[in-house]
N, C-alpha and C positions, 0 to 999 in steps of 0.2 A: 455481552454487552450486543447493544443494539448502534444502529444508523442514522443520523438524520437524514434528511431530503437530498439528492445527490447535486453536485455543485454544476452546473451548465461547464462544459470544456468548452471555450470558444477561442479560439487565435486571432485576436485581433491587431497586435502588432508583435515584434519579434522582442525579448528582452537581453539584450545582450550586454551581462557583465564584463570586464576585464580581469583576466586569469592571470597571477602572479606566476612567473616560473620556477622561482625561487622556492626549494620546499621548505615545508615547516615542520623543524622537528620540536623547538623548544621554544619559543616567542614568536613574532613578526617580522618579517623580512622587512627592506626600505621599500615604498611603494616606488622609488625612483623607476622613472620608467625602461631604464634599461634593461626593465625584469619584466614588461610587461609583456604578453605574448596576444593571441587573436582572443576577445571576448569570447564566453562561454553563451551561449544562447538557452537558457533554461526549456522552452519548449521541446526543440533538437532534443535535450540531453536527458530529459524527463519520459518524452511520451514518442514514443515508436510509432502507434497506430492513432493519431487525432481523432480520424472517424470511430472508432472503437474504443476510446478512453472515456473515461467521466473518473470526478473525482469528490470523494464521500467525508463528510465530519463524523468523528467518533463518538459516540457517547457508551459509559461503560469503563469496568477495566477487565476483563475478563480474557483478555491478551498482554496485560501489562508486565509480562515475565519474557516479551516478543517485544518489549521496548513499544507497545502501541499504548497511548495513554489517552483519555477522554479529551477531547478538543482537536485532538491531530487529526490532519488532513490525509488522506489515504490518494493515490493514484493508484484506479485500477484500470484494466485492461481487460476489456471482453473478447477479443481476439484469442485469447491465450487458453486453453485447454487444462482443467486442474490436474495438479498429478499429484503424487505422494508427496506431504511434507509442506505443499505450497500452501498460503495465507490467503482464502478467498473470503468473497462475497456472495453470501448462499441465502435461499430462502426455501425453509422446513415445513414444512406444513401452513403456508401463509404468513412466518412471521422471520423479517430477517436477520441473519446473525453474520457474523465477523468471524472465524473461525480457520484454524489450519486443518485441512483436507488429508484425511488419511483414506489407502486402499490398500487394504492388506487381505490379499487373497483373495477379489472380488468384494471385500464384505468394506464398505465405506462408513468411516465415524469424522464425527466434526470436533474435533479437541481446540480447549479452550487452552491458551497459557496463563493457566493462575489455578492454583490447587483449590482453592471456592467452589471452582465450577468443574462439575460432572462433563462427561464426554456424552454427546450426542450420536447414539450409535443408529444409521438409517435403517430401519426394517421394512419390510414389503410392507407395500401399500403405502407408504409414507413421500410425501411431492418433497422433492430436494429440486431446486432450480441452482445453477451456479451462474451467479452473473457476472464472475468475473475476477478474474488472480489479481492482489496486492502486488502491483510493480514498486511501488514507492511511498518511504512514510514520509509526510512534514510535520514537521512539531518545533516548537521552541528549543533552543539549547536550555537544559537542567543544569 
């Protein structure tokens, strides 16, 4: 899976959408005013550290079993340290990739979430840079 050019994150305005206070189990509540709460600002909800956050569009299907598909937009936080099992945007030997970060007893592996792709074991001498940890995945409902 490769990544397209990062999408710059610029907070131009607040985007506040209404929040319905009724829960939804099957169906949708009446949009009556008595069910409306304070709106949700998607910037506040999805982005914890704006200065260290970027978005990138996904190409490929190596992470499909993690629910990440070609065309999805990822919100990535550069300030978060990678930890075992987190999904990261990485560069290994000059190539960008999106994989699950694994650290088992000091042995680092980048794993796809698609059985058609082999894990990438990071060997001594290879250059690995973690650009950030994926915090949210944005895609159209399928």
